[in-house]
Structure formats: C-alpha cells, structure tokens
Backbone as a printed PyTorch tensor [residue, N CA C, xyz], in Angstrom:
tensor([[[ -28.4920, -112.8840,   -7.7450],
         [ -29.7680, -112.8750,   -8.4520],
         [ -29.5920, -113.5220,   -9.8260]],

        [[ -30.5380, -114.3140,  -10.2080],
         [ -30.4680, -115.0220,  -11.4790],
         [ -31.1060, -114.1980,  -12.5930]],

        [[ -30.5100, -114.2870,  -13.7770],
         [ -31.0360, -113.5520,  -14.9250],
         [ -32.2340, -114.2660,  -15.5210]],

        [[ -33.0700, -113.4690,  -16.2370],
         [ -34.2690, -114.0060,  -16.8790],
         [ -34.0780, -114.0720,  -18.3820]],

        [[ -34.4910, -115.1840,  -18.9510],
         [ -34.6050, -115.3360,  -20.3990],
         [ -36.0020, -115.8940,  -20.6400]],

        [[ -36.8300, -115.1100,  -21.3030],
         [ -38.2140, -115.5130,  -21.5630],
         [ -38.3580, -115.7440,  -23.0620]],

        [[ -38.7910, -116.9380,  -23.4390],
         [ -38.9650, -117.2800,  -24.8470],
         [ -40.4510, -117.4510,  -25.1470]],

        [[ -40.9080, -116.7760,  -26.1870],
         [ -42.2820, -116.9100,  -26.6780],
         [ -42.1930, -117.6730,  -27.9880]],

        [[ -42.6490, -118.9070,  -27.9820],
         [ -42.5010, -119.7720,  -29.1500],
         [ -43.8650, -120.2740,  -29.6090]],

        [[ -44.0130, -120.3860,  -30.9150],
         [ -45.2510, -120.8990,  -31.4740],
         [ -45.3060, -120.6520,  -32.9670]],

        [[ -46.3250, -121.1620,  -33.5750],
         [ -46.4920, -121.0070,  -35.0180],
         [ -46.8680, -119.5710,  -35.3630]],

        [[ -46.7810, -119.2270,  -36.6390],
         [ -47.1950, -117.8980,  -37.0920],
         [ -48.6570, -117.6760,  -36.7160]],

        [[ -48.9320, -116.5050,  -36.1530],
         [ -50.3040, -116.1620,  -35.7880],
         [ -50.7930, -116.7640,  -34.4860]],

        [[ -49.9020, -117.3800,  -33.7130],
         [ -50.3400, -118.0430,  -32.4790],
         [ -50.4750, -117.0990,  -31.2870]],

        [[ -50.0370, -115.8510,  -31.4350],
         [ -50.1980, -114.8730,  -30.3580],
         [ -48.9380, -114.5760,  -29.5650]],

        [[ -47.7730, -114.8850,  -30.1190],
         [ -46.5150, -114.6240,  -29.4210],
         [ -46.3510, -113.1440,  -29.1000]],

        [[ -46.5780, -112.2870,  -30.0700],
         [ -46.4130, -110.8400,  -29.8610],
         [ -47.4270, -110.3090,  -28.8590]],

        [[ -48.6480, -110.7990,  -28.9330],
         [ -49.6870, -110.3650,  -28.0000],
         [ -49.3170, -110.7620,  -26.5760]],

        [[ -48.9010, -111.9940,  -26.3950],
         [ -48.5080, -112.4690,  -25.0750],
         [ -47.3140, -111.6780,  -24.5500]],

        [[ -46.3400, -111.4430,  -25.4060],
         [ -45.1560, -110.6890,  -24.9980],
         [ -45.5220, -109.2720,  -24.5650]],

        [[ -46.4950, -108.6660,  -25.2220],
         [ -46.8690, -107.2860,  -24.8940],
         [ -47.3870, -107.1540,  -23.4590]],

        [[ -47.8950, -108.2240,  -22.8870],
         [ -48.3640, -108.1920,  -21.5040],
         [ -47.2180, -108.2620,  -20.5010]],

        [[ -46.0260, -108.6460,  -20.9490],
         [ -44.9200, -108.9290,  -20.0390],
         [ -43.6390, -108.2090,  -20.4460]],

        [[ -43.7030, -107.1750,  -21.2680],
         [ -42.4760, -106.6250,  -21.8200],
         [ -41.6540, -105.8240,  -20.8210]],

        [[ -42.2210, -105.3800,  -19.7110],
         [ -41.4370, -104.6530,  -18.7170],
         [ -40.6050, -105.5800,  -17.8360]],

        [[ -40.7610, -106.8780,  -17.9750],
         [ -40.0550, -107.8350,  -17.1280],
         [ -38.6000, -108.0340,  -17.5360]],

        [[ -38.2030, -107.5050,  -18.6860],
         [ -36.8420, -107.7090,  -19.1900],
         [ -36.2490, -106.3920,  -19.6820]],

        [[ -34.9220, -106.3880,  -19.8640],
         [ -34.2400, -105.1940,  -20.3500],
         [ -34.1800, -105.1370,  -21.8740]],

        [[ -34.0740, -106.2930,  -22.5240],
         [ -33.9770, -106.3440,  -23.9870],
         [ -35.0930, -107.2330,  -24.5250]],

        [[ -35.8300, -106.7220,  -25.5040],
         [ -36.8430, -107.5070,  -26.2100],
         [ -36.2800, -107.7950,  -27.5960]],

        [[ -36.0380, -109.0670,  -27.8890],
         [ -35.4700, -109.4620,  -29.1740],
         [ -36.6110, -109.9400,  -30.0630]],

        [[ -36.8820, -109.1840,  -31.1090],
         [ -38.0310, -109.4400,  -31.9830],
         [ -37.5910, -109.2840,  -33.4350]],

        [[ -37.4220, -110.3920,  -34.1240],
         [ -36.9260, -110.3480,  -35.5050],
         [ -37.8790, -109.6080,  -36.4380]],

        [[ -39.1790, -109.7170,  -36.2170],
         [ -40.1360, -108.9960,  -37.0680],
         [ -39.9580, -107.4880,  -36.9290]],

        [[ -39.7860, -107.0230,  -35.7050],
         [ -39.5950, -105.5880,  -35.4610],
         [ -38.2700, -105.1120,  -36.0690]],

        [[ -37.2200, -105.9010,  -35.9180],
         [ -35.9180, -105.5410,  -36.4810],
         [ -35.9980, -105.4930,  -38.0010]],

        [[ -36.6480, -106.4760,  -38.6230],
         [ -36.7960, -106.4850,  -40.0870],
         [ -37.5710, -105.2620,  -40.5590]],

        [[ -38.5810, -104.8510,  -39.8000],
         [ -39.3670, -103.6670,  -40.1500],
         [ -38.5110, -102.4040,  -40.0760]],

        [[ -37.5940, -102.3460,  -39.1250],
         [ -36.6920, -101.2000,  -39.0230],
         [ -35.7130, -101.1660,  -40.1960]],

        [[ -35.2570, -102.3290,  -40.6350],
         [ -34.2940, -102.4000,  -41.7340],
         [ -34.9480, -102.0380,  -43.0580]],

        [[ -36.1370, -102.5910,  -43.3260],
         [ -36.8170, -102.3620,  -44.6020],
         [ -38.3190, -102.1970,  -44.3560]],

        [[ -38.7580, -100.9840,  -44.0120],
         [ -40.1770, -100.7700,  -43.6900],
         [ -41.1360, -101.0990,  -44.8390]],

        [[ -40.7020, -100.9260,  -46.0880],
         [ -41.5850, -101.1980,  -47.2220],
         [ -41.7970, -102.6950,  -47.4470]],

        [[ -40.7730, -103.4970,  -47.1960],
         [ -40.8870, -104.9400,  -47.4050],
         [ -39.9900, -105.6630,  -46.4000]],

        [[ -40.4530, -105.7980,  -45.1590],
         [ -39.6090, -106.3800,  -44.1210],
         [ -39.1610, -107.8120,  -44.4050]],

        [[ -39.9210, -108.5630,  -45.2030],
         [ -39.5130, -109.9440,  -45.4910],
         [ -38.1900, -109.9920,  -46.2580]],

        [[ -37.8810, -108.9300,  -47.0080],
         [ -36.5960, -108.8770,  -47.7070],
         [ -35.4320, -108.6870,  -46.7350]],

        [[ -35.7320, -108.3030,  -45.5090],
         [ -34.6960, -108.0590,  -44.5050],
         [ -34.5880, -109.1990,  -43.4880]],

        [[ -35.2620, -110.3090,  -43.7320],
         [ -35.2820, -111.3980,  -42.7540],
         [ -33.8890, -111.9240,  -42.4070]],

        [[ -33.0280, -112.0900,  -43.3870],
         [ -31.6890, -112.6330,  -43.1210],
         [ -30.8740, -111.6530,  -42.2840]],

        [[ -30.8890, -110.3790,  -42.6750],
         [ -30.1740, -109.3690,  -41.8900],
         [ -30.7450, -109.2650,  -40.4790]],

        [[ -32.0590, -109.3320,  -40.3700],
         [ -32.6970, -109.2770,  -39.0490],
         [ -32.2790, -110.4790,  -38.2070]],

        [[ -32.2070, -111.6440,  -38.8240],
         [ -31.7720, -112.8460,  -38.1140],
         [ -30.3650, -112.7130,  -37.5690]],

        [[ -29.5000, -112.0970,  -38.3470],
         [ -28.1230, -111.8640,  -37.8780],
         [ -28.1150, -110.9280,  -36.6700]],

        [[ -28.9230, -109.8820,  -36.7350],
         [ -29.0020, -108.9420,  -35.6100],
         [ -29.5920, -109.6210,  -34.3720]],

        [[ -30.5860, -110.4680,  -34.5820],
         [ -31.1880, -111.2160,  -33.4730],
         [ -30.1300, -112.0730,  -32.7800]],

        [[ -29.3420, -112.7930,  -33.5530],
         [ -28.3120, -113.6490,  -32.9620],
         [ -27.2670, -112.8220,  -32.2240]],

        [[ -26.9340, -111.6550,  -32.7650],
         [ -25.9950, -110.7690,  -32.0820],
         [ -26.5450, -110.2720,  -30.7540]],

        [[ -27.8130, -109.8650,  -30.7490],
         [ -28.4500, -109.4160,  -29.5060],
         [ -28.5520, -110.5520,  -28.4870]],

        [[ -28.8710, -111.7410,  -28.9680],
         [ -28.9690, -112.9130,  -28.1020],
         [ -27.6260, -113.1860,  -27.4270]],

        [[ -26.5630, -113.2260,  -28.2220],
         [ -25.2190, -113.4700,  -27.6730],
         [ -24.8170, -112.3700,  -26.6830]],

        [[ -25.1180, -111.1200,  -27.0390],
         [ -24.7930, -109.9920,  -26.1710],
         [ -25.5030, -110.1160,  -24.8220]],

        [[ -26.7980, -110.4040,  -24.8550],
         [ -27.5780, -110.5170,  -23.6190],
         [ -27.0490, -111.6430,  -22.7340]],

        [[ -26.7200, -112.7760,  -23.3440],
         [ -26.1790, -113.9070,  -22.5810],
         [ -24.8340, -113.5320,  -21.9630]],

        [[ -23.9460, -112.9960,  -22.7820],
         [ -22.5920, -112.6640,  -22.3250],
         [ -22.6070, -111.6080,  -21.2210]],

        [[ -23.4940, -110.6220,  -21.3380],
         [ -23.5480, -109.5230,  -20.3760],
         [ -24.5090, -109.7910,  -19.2050]],

        [[ -25.1330, -110.9630,  -19.1890],
         [ -26.0750, -111.3400,  -18.1220],
         [ -27.2350, -110.3470,  -18.0140]],

        [[ -27.8190, -110.0230,  -19.1600],
         [ -28.9300, -109.0790,  -19.2380],
         [ -30.2270, -109.8660,  -19.4280]],

        [[ -31.2570, -109.5070,  -18.6690],
         [ -32.5740, -110.1300,  -18.8360],
         [ -33.1140, -109.8050,  -20.2270]],

        [[ -33.6800, -110.8150,  -20.9070],
         [ -34.2090, -110.5820,  -22.2480],
         [ -35.3840, -111.5000,  -22.5300]],

        [[ -36.1590, -111.1040,  -23.5410],
         [ -37.1910, -111.9850,  -24.0820],
         [ -36.9560, -112.1030,  -25.5780]],

        [[ -37.4100, -113.2180,  -26.1210],
         [ -37.2060, -113.4870,  -27.5440],
         [ -38.3900, -114.2950,  -28.0440]],

        [[ -38.8820, -113.9420,  -29.2210],
         [ -39.9690, -114.7400,  -29.7920],
         [ -39.4600, -115.4660,  -31.0220]],

        [[ -39.9870, -116.6620,  -31.2240],
         [ -39.5040, -117.4900,  -32.3220],
         [ -40.5550, -118.5170,  -32.7180]],

        [[ -40.5150, -118.8840,  -33.9940],
         [ -41.3230, -120.0130,  -34.4520],
         [ -40.5440, -121.3120,  -34.2950]],

        [[ -39.2570, -121.2000,  -33.9600],
         [ -38.3610, -122.3520,  -33.8250],
         [ -38.3070, -123.1850,  -35.0990]],

        [[ -38.5140, -122.5240,  -36.2320],
         [ -38.5440, -123.2540,  -37.4950],
         [ -37.2590, -123.1110,  -38.2900]],

        [[ -36.4180, -122.1850,  -37.9040],
         [ -35.2050, -121.9330,  -38.6670],
         [ -35.4340, -120.9880,  -39.8200]],

        [[ -36.6610, -120.5200,  -40.0210],
         [ -36.9640, -119.5860,  -41.1070],
         [ -36.8690, -118.1660,  -40.6240]]])
C-alpha cells in the first residue's frame, strides 16, 4: 500500500485550512505551522514562527522516514 502526502498550498486567506478540515481524517499526521505556533506562543503566535517552522520540518522528516500518511499546508513562500 502506498502512503499519502496531501499538500494544501495557496496564498494567505485562500482557504487552505478550510479545505483541510474537510479531509483531515484521511491522514495520521496533520502538519500545520499556524497551529504549532499557536501552541508555542498563544498570545502572539507570529513570534513563534521560526520555532514552529523547525517543528514542521521535523514532523515532515519523521512522517517521510516512518512512511506515515500526512497532510501539510503551506504558502510555499519560505516565510
């Protein structure tokens, strides 16, 4: 059986999170930098963007290495 990697990509406000919410049971890991940043710093998640990005990359590598189905949302901007 082949593993699933689902990417939700688009500009800010394009509906990535909304679209993902319709399909979140299709994978084992949902990689969401906004959610991770909110967990790190609930008062000001933008201050946690770099740390969240590091965690996102770690989760991404883990999912690939362990052959775990995952979804990830991104603006593909590098920000």
